[in-house]
N, C-alpha and C positions, 0 to 999 in steps of 0.2 A: 829250240826244244827246251833249252834251259828255263826261259821265262814261262813257257807253257807248263812245265813241271812246278815252278814256283807258284803259278796262279792256282794250282790245285791245293796248295798249302804244304807241299813237301819241303823238307829241308834242302838247303843248297848242296850239301855233301851227297845226299841221296840222288839228287838230280844229276850231278856230275858222274856218279857211279853208274847210273842207269844209261846215260848217254854213252859212256865208255863201253858198257856191256852190249848195247845195241849195235854199235859200230864194229865191235869185235865179232859179233854174230854175223853181221853182214859180210865181213871180210872172210870169215870161215865158210860161209854158205853161199858165196857169190855165184857159183855155178848152178845152184838149185833155185835161184830167184827169177828165172826167166818167165814165170807165170804172173809176176807182179805187174799189173797194168798202171796203177797209180802209186808211184814210188813214195811221194810225200805222205799220202795216207798210211802207207805201210810203215814208214818211219815213225810217225806220230802214234799210231796204234801200238807198235812194238815198244815204244818208249813208255807209253801209259801202262801197258801190261807189265813191263819190267819194274816200274815204280810201285805198282800194286803188289808185285811179288816181294819186293824189298820191304814194303810196309808190313806185309803178312808175316815175313820172317822176323821182323823186329817185334811184332806183337807176341809171337810165340816165345821169344827169348827174353822178354822183359821180366825182371825179377818182381815177384809179388811181395810187397811189404805190408804185412797185416797191421803194423803199428800205425800206418798212415790212414787207415780206414776205421771209422768208429761204427761199432755194431750195436 
């Protein structure tokens, strides 16, 4: 999963955080996952979605520096 996240261009720290979050979610909801037929697909799609959530959160919190842009 780590190299899968890196292949999309995400930072190594973000990939590790996303992996941790996915497995915590799996552990917390292990009794509710009986409907999952393809576990590998579920892991990778959950991982990808978590990476996108992390990226979205980072884009919302990045400071805007008007001096670095020329108008």
